[in-house]
Structures are given as C-alpha cells and as structure tokens.
Wavefront OBJ file of the C-alpha trace (Angstrom):
o trace
v -55.019 -28.028 -104.549
v -54.851 -24.256 -104.062
v -58.034 -22.231 -104.319
v -58.463 -19.996 -107.355
v -59.270 -16.386 -106.507
v -60.097 -13.473 -108.781
v -59.242 -10.106 -107.237
v -60.016 -6.635 -108.579
v -58.172 -3.757 -106.911
v -58.191 0.005 -107.281
v -56.861 3.071 -105.555
v -58.127 6.634 -105.695
v -56.924 9.986 -104.475
v -58.518 13.430 -104.410
v -55.511 15.574 -104.973
v -52.134 13.899 -105.249
v -51.297 14.042 -102.415
v -54.681 14.290 -100.783
v -57.264 12.092 -99.121
v -57.141 8.654 -100.700
v -58.917 5.347 -100.647
v -58.471 1.819 -101.849
v -60.840 -1.023 -102.566
v -60.705 -4.670 -103.553
v -63.224 -7.289 -104.612
v -62.239 -10.928 -103.994
v -64.179 -13.715 -105.740
v -63.778 -17.465 -105.305
v -66.072 -20.462 -105.515
v -69.192 -18.386 -106.007
v -68.446 -16.305 -102.932
v -67.396 -12.699 -102.762
v -65.723 -10.455 -100.227
v -64.813 -6.772 -100.343
v -62.207 -4.830 -98.406
v -61.519 -1.101 -98.439
v -59.919 1.706 -96.502
v -58.771 5.305 -96.637
v -56.008 7.629 -95.492
v -56.226 11.393 -94.942
v -53.053 12.393 -96.810
v -51.579 10.026 -99.378
v -50.970 9.451 -103.078
v -52.774 7.470 -105.728
v -49.825 5.091 -106.108
v -49.812 4.292 -102.390
v -53.536 3.538 -102.557
v -53.040 1.205 -105.549
v -50.392 -0.677 -103.568
v -52.502 -0.817 -100.394
v -55.442 -2.242 -102.341
v -53.331 -5.160 -103.563
v -51.613 -5.678 -100.202
v -54.895 -5.690 -98.291
v -56.573 -8.054 -100.745
v -53.706 -10.542 -100.571
v -53.585 -10.303 -96.767
v -57.303 -11.139 -96.683
v -56.554 -14.593 -98.115
v -56.330 -17.215 -95.381
v -54.310 -19.843 -97.288
v -52.095 -20.063 -100.371
v -54.098 -19.437 -103.534
v -53.782 -19.170 -107.281
v -54.699 -15.530 -107.820
v -55.613 -13.478 -110.839
v -55.181 -9.913 -109.643
v -56.737 -7.326 -111.948
v -55.626 -3.699 -111.684
v -55.923 -0.556 -113.766
v -52.554 0.628 -112.424
v -49.549 0.152 -114.678
v -47.459 1.380 -111.726
v -48.617 -1.597 -109.663
v -48.506 -4.209 -112.436
v -45.190 -3.157 -113.932
v -43.681 -2.495 -110.522
v -44.337 -5.992 -109.274
v -43.655 -7.847 -112.547
v -40.755 -5.810 -113.986
v -39.142 -3.352 -111.582
v -39.209 -5.021 -108.149
v -36.404 -7.510 -108.762
v -34.185 -4.742 -110.172
v -34.865 -2.448 -107.208
v -33.932 -5.210 -104.788
v -30.760 -6.018 -106.709
v -29.735 -2.337 -106.540
v -30.476 -2.052 -102.818
v -33.864 -0.362 -103.298
v -32.533 2.266 -105.676
v -33.940 3.153 -109.076
v -31.878 2.991 -112.264
v -31.141 6.684 -111.630
v -29.713 5.709 -108.197
v -32.544 7.413 -106.279
v -34.499 5.750 -103.483
v -37.512 3.781 -104.711
v -40.770 5.612 -103.983
v -43.074 3.676 -101.662
v -40.390 1.094 -100.866
v -42.154 0.332 -97.577
v -45.286 -0.760 -99.442
v -43.382 -2.609 -102.172
v -41.733 -4.685 -99.428
v -45.103 -5.282 -97.798
v -46.615 -6.296 -101.136
v -43.794 -8.720 -101.798
v -44.350 -10.336 -98.401
v -48.146 -10.519 -98.895
v -47.699 -12.102 -102.343
v -45.103 -14.650 -101.274
v -47.503 -17.493 -100.400
v -49.517 -17.197 -103.600
v -49.172 -17.856 -107.305
v -50.281 -14.584 -108.875
v -51.064 -13.550 -112.433
v -51.097 -9.746 -112.586
v -53.526 -8.460 -115.233
v -53.981 -4.865 -116.334
v -57.289 -3.405 -117.541
v -57.938 0.119 -118.697
v -59.589 2.073 -115.901
v -63.112 3.437 -116.278
v -63.686 1.379 -119.395
v -66.706 -0.596 -118.231
v -64.989 -3.595 -116.605
v -67.515 -4.423 -113.860
v -64.961 -5.665 -111.307
v -62.692 -2.670 -111.836
v -65.611 -0.248 -111.575
v -66.709 -1.911 -108.331
v -63.212 -1.664 -106.802
v -63.133 2.004 -107.842
v -66.495 2.600 -106.143
v -65.212 0.964 -102.940
v -62.125 3.209 -102.980
v -64.189 6.355 -103.509
v -66.770 5.353 -100.893
v -63.898 4.926 -98.419
v -62.712 8.464 -99.197
v -66.276 9.779 -98.809
v -66.593 8.078 -95.406
v -63.238 9.492 -94.271
v -64.161 13.020 -95.363
v -67.561 12.741 -93.653
v -65.894 11.785 -90.370
v -63.397 14.633 -90.722
v -66.244 17.137 -91.354
v -68.123 15.839 -88.300
v -64.974 16.147 -86.172
v -64.578 19.798 -87.237
v -68.211 20.533 -86.348
v -67.961 18.928 -82.881
l 1 2 3 4 5 6 7 8 9 10 11 12 13 14 15 16 17 18 19 20 21 22 23 24 25 26 27 28 29 30 31 32 33 34 35 36 37 38 39 40 41 42 43 44 45 46 47 48 49 50 51 52 53 54 55 56 57 58 59 60 61 62 63 64 65 66 67 68 69 70 71 72 73 74 75 76 77 78 79 80 81 82 83 84 85 86 87 88 89 90 91 92 93 94 95 96 97 98 99 100 101 102 103 104 105 106 107 108 109 110 111 112 113 114 115 116 117 118 119 120 121 122 123 124 125 126 127 128 129 130 131 132 133 134 135 136 137 138 139 140 141 142 143 144 145 146 147 148 149 150 151 152 153 154
C-alpha cells in the first residue's frame, strides 16, 4: 500500500521578476521534512512550480499525495491546462508558447509515480501548513540575499 503524504508548498518573489524562493513541508506517518531553495532572478510562478517539483522529487517511492498550494496557477495548470497544452504542442489557446513549459514538463515527470490530489487554500489566511511553506520560501530568499550582500562586500 502506498504511503499517504500531505505536502504544503509555496513560492515567493521580491519583485516579479526578482529574487525568489520556494518552500515545502512534507508530512507522513508522524514525521515531517522540509525542503526549500532560492534563485536570484525569477518569477513567483516559477517558484510555485519549483516548490511542487522539489517536494515530489523528495519522495522516495510512489505515494498518495495531498498537495496543498495557494497558487491557482499551479493547481489549475496541472489539473486543467496541462493536458490541453500538450495536445496543442505546448501552445496556449492563443497559440503562444506556454510560459514555464520547462517546469511544467518537470512537474509532470515528478508527479507521474504518485496519485495526487491538488488542493487550493487562500494564501495568508491562517492555514498553518501554508504559512510554514511561505516562511521557508521567504527564509530562502533572505539567505540568498545575505550571501549576495556578503559577496559584494568581499
């Protein structure tokens, strides 16, 4: 039987584009793990995608996942738009290239082994898991900016 995992993800960006971070909290069987990271020049949508990708890649075997996000872009993209984009050769309904297609492909590959229920929650509304993922994303940005400041001083 596949393990059940609850995952909270969030992405953040200071400026759009600007320095960005992502964070995820994974919970299963009374245990918890966090993952996070940052990039110097990115967008909020890319960070939302990277949070989900990184969380799913952290799983070591097929799982039943409830993935909670405050990003309608992520939830609707994966549950509604992805199949249409693929059918149209990675073009939108307006026949323009899909933004972040590289990460959508990576997300699809990371999700393949799992059974995932994608759940949306309103951001910054007091959901403890969402707030924690947001903190991880912002702490990753803070750490990146601190390193960049230290590099300029050196």
